[in-house]
N, C-alpha and C positions, 0 to 999 in steps of 0.2 A: 504494500500500500504506500502510495506517495501523497494521498490526499487525506490522510487521517488527521484528526484534530491535533494530535501531538506535532505532526509536520507543520500544520498551519500555525500553531502557537510558536513553534521554534522559528519559522520563517518570519513571522510578525516581529518577534522579539529582536531578532538579529537585524532587521531592516529599520527599526524605529530609531530616529535621531532626535536630538534636542530641537533642531529646527522644525520638526514636525509638530511640536507642541505649541499651543496657543499661549499668549501671555496670561490668560486667565488660569489655564491649567498650571503653569509654572508658579503663579502666585498662590494657588490653593495648595500645591505641594509644599511650599515654604510654610504656609500657615499650619499645615498638618504636622510638619516636623516640630515647629515651635510648641504646638498643642501637645504633641506626644512627649516631648521632653518635660513639659510641665507636669503631665500625668505621671511620668516615670519618677520624677523627683518627689512628688507627693506621696507615692506609694513605696518609696525606697526602703523604709524601715519596717514595712509589713512583714509578717512572719514568713510567708512563702517566698517573698522576694529575697529576704535574708538567706533562706535555705538555698535558693537557686544560686545566689551569688557565692555562698560558701562552697557549694559543690563545684561551680564553674571555676572558682579561683584556685582549685587544686591543680588545674591544668594551665600551662603557659605555652605561648607560641610567639616566636619572633615576628612572624607576619600574621598576627592575629587581630582581633578586634578588642577595643577597650570596653570593659564592663562599665556601664554608666555609673557615675558617682565614685569611680575608683581610678587608679592609674595602672591597673592590672590588665595585661593583654592575654586573653584566652583564645583558643582556637575559635574561628569565626562562628561555627555552629553553636558552641557553648556560650559565646558572648551574645549571640542572637537570642538564646533562650533566657539568659539572666536579665538582659535589658528588656526583652519582650514581656517578661513577667511583670516588671515594674510599669510598663506602658499600659498594660491591660488590667491590672489587678483591681483598681478602684472603679472599674466600669465607667470611666470618665472619658475615654477616647472616642473617636468619631464613629458614626453609624451609617450603614446603608440598609434601607428597607426594601425588600423585594420578595420573590418567592422563598428565598433563603436569606434571612437577615444576616448581617455581618458587621464587623468592626475593622474596616480595611486598613486603618493605620497600624494594626497589628503587624503589617508587613514591614514597617519602617525599621524595626530593630534589626531584621535580617539585612536590610540594605545598608544601614550604618556600619554594621559589623564587617560585612564583605567589602564594602567600599573602602574602609580603612585598611583591610588586609591586603588589598590589591593596589592601593594608592590611587584610587579613582578620583576624578575631579568632581567638583560640586555639580556641574551640569550632568555628568554621567550618573550621579546619584539621583538627581531629579528625574531623569529619564527612567531609571530603574523603579522608582517609586510610582511614577505615573503608569508604567507597565504593569506593576503588581496590582494596582487599583483596577486597571482595565480588565485584567484576567479574572480576578476574584469577583468583581461586580458582574461581569458577563456570565460567569458560571452561576452566580446567585440568581440571575435573571432567567437562566435556562431551566432550572429544576430545583425544587425543594427536596432536601435530603433529610431534614429533621423529622418530617412526617413519617419517614421510614426507619427512624431510630438512629440516624447518623448525625454527627455534630458538624456545625458549620466550619470549624477549622480544617475539616477534610479538604475543602477547596483551597485552603491556604498553603498546603504543601506544594501545589502546582504553581501558585502565584509567586511564592518565595523562591522556588527552584528556578523559575524563569528570570526573576529579577537578579538572582545571584549569578546565573549563567551570563546574563547581559553584562554585568559588572566584570565578570571574568573574561569577557570577550570570546566566549566559546563560539565555534562555528555552528551552523544550523544542525548538523548531525549530532554533535556532542550536546547541544542544547536539547534536542529531542530526547536523547538518552537521559538527561537530567530530569526531564518530565516523566519519562518511563519509570525511572528509579523512585522518584518521589511518589508516583501514583501507586506502585505495587504494594506499598505498605502504609498508606495514608489514612485509611478509614478509621475515624474516631467515633466512639459510642456517644450517643446523646445522653446517656446516663450521667454524664458529667454535670448536667443541668437539671436533673429531676431527683426526687427522693432526698436522701441525706446529702446535702451539699458539702463540698470539701474545698480545700485549697485549689484543687485541679480545675474547678470551674473558671478561675481567673488566670490559669496558666496553660490551658489546653492549646491555645493558638501558638503560644511561645514554643511549645513542643513541636507543633506542625512546622513552624519557621525553622527550628533547629534541624528538622528532617529535610526541609527544602534546601537549606544551605549544604547539608551533608550530601544530598543527592548531587548537587552541582559540583562539589569538591571531587566526588568519585568520578563523575562524568568527565571533568577536566583531566583527570589522570588516565582516562581511557576506559573506564568501566561502562559496560553496556547494560541496558535495562530491557525488560520484556515489552513486546509490541504485538499488535496495537493495544496500548494500555487502556484506551477508552472504549473502543468498539469491539474488542476481542471476545472470543468465545467465553472466557472467564474474566473479562476486563471490568473496568469501572462501572459502565452502564449496566452490564448484566448483573453484577454482584450487588450493586446498590439499588437496582430496580428503578433507574431513572433514564430518561432520554435527554441528551444534550442538544438534540435537534440540529439546527443549522448554525450552531455557535462558530463553527470553522469559518463560515463565510464572513463573519464579523471581523475576523482577524486578517482578512485581505487588506493589505496596507492602503489600498486605494479607497477603501470605504471609511468614512469618518464616523466616529462614535455618535456624534450629534452634529447636525447641520451647522456649519459655520464655526464649530468649536475646535477643529483640528483633530489630529490623531490622539488616541489614549486620553480622552477627556472625561471618562466616567467619574473621575474624582469630583467633577462639578456637580454630580448628583448626590454626593455624600454630605453629611451634616455633622457639625460640631455641637457637642452638648453644652447647655447652660448649667445643668445640675448633674452631680455624680449619681445618676439613677438610670434605671431602664429607660430607653429612649421614648417608648410610648407614653411614659409618665411625665414627660417634660412640660406639656401644656397643662396637665392637671396640677402640677406643682406651682406653675405660674398663676393659675386660677386660684389656688388655695391661698397663696401669699396676697393676692389682690383682694380676695374676699375677707381675709383676716382684718384688714384695715377697716372694712365696712362694718364688720360684726362687733369689733371692739372687745368686749369681755367674752372670750370664747367659752368660759365656764358656763355661760347661760345656754349654750347649745344643748338641745335634748338628743339630737341624732344627726348623723350625716349619711347621706346616700350617695354612693359613687358608682357610676356605670362606665364600662369600657368594653372593648371588643375582645375576642377570645385570646389573642396573642398576649 
C-alpha cells in the first residue's frame, strides 16, 4: 500500500514548512506554549509530577531534553513524560471538543523535549506543534474512541510521533515507521477516567507522548514498524472498532484545514480555559460567579438546580 493513512501522514509531515502556516496559527502556537508553561509550573509540586520527575531524573542524556523546572537533561522521551505530567495535571491546559475531546497542548512537552535534543530552531518547533495539533484534532474529528472504552491519549501517540519525526528531520519512510511503531502499542483504556480515579488520569497523555517520542527515536535508528497500522487486518481501525474515513485526504498538503487559514490550522479551533475545571463547566462557573453578586447572602438559598448535557 502506498496510499495508507500512515503514508499520507508521513508525506504531510515531511512537506509542511513554516511558510505554510498563517500568522494566526503561529500566534496561537506561541500562546499555547506560554499557557502550557504556566500550567506546568502551577502543577510542578503535585505528587504525580514529583514522582515523574524523580523517576525521569534517574536517567541522563547529553543530547536530551531538560525536565521543566530543573537543569537536568533526561532522554527526550522521559523528559517529555515528566514535563507533560506537569502541563496536564491541573486540567488547566487547552481543549478541543469534537467526536473525541482532547487537550492538544499535551503534545507540547514532546516537542520541547525533542526540539532541545536535536537543536531545533524556534520556527521548527512551531511547525512541529502546529502539526501535532492538526493530526490529533483531525483524528478526534474522525471517530470517537471513548465510547468504545478507549482513552483519548491513544490518538496522541500518533501526533507526538509525527511531531518528533518532523523535528528529527526523518524522511517520509522513517516517519511512516515512527507512526507504525507508535500505533502498534498505543491503545489506552478509558478506565483511567471512570471509577476510582488515580494519578494516571492526569498523566495518561504524558505517557502517550513518551511513547510517541520513543517511536520516533527507534525509527530514526532504522527500526521498522508493522503496516498498514490503521487499515490492516488487525490494525487500529479493526481492533478499536472505528473508521477513520477519508482522514488521509485531509493531509494532502494542497488542501487547507480551513479556508483562508493556511496549512495545519486546526489549532485555531482549540480553546484556552479561564478556570482549572472540565471545559464544559467553564460557562457554568462564569454564570455562578455572576449570579453570586446578584444573590448577595448565599446562605439564604434553599436549593440550586443545575442542568447540563451528558458529557
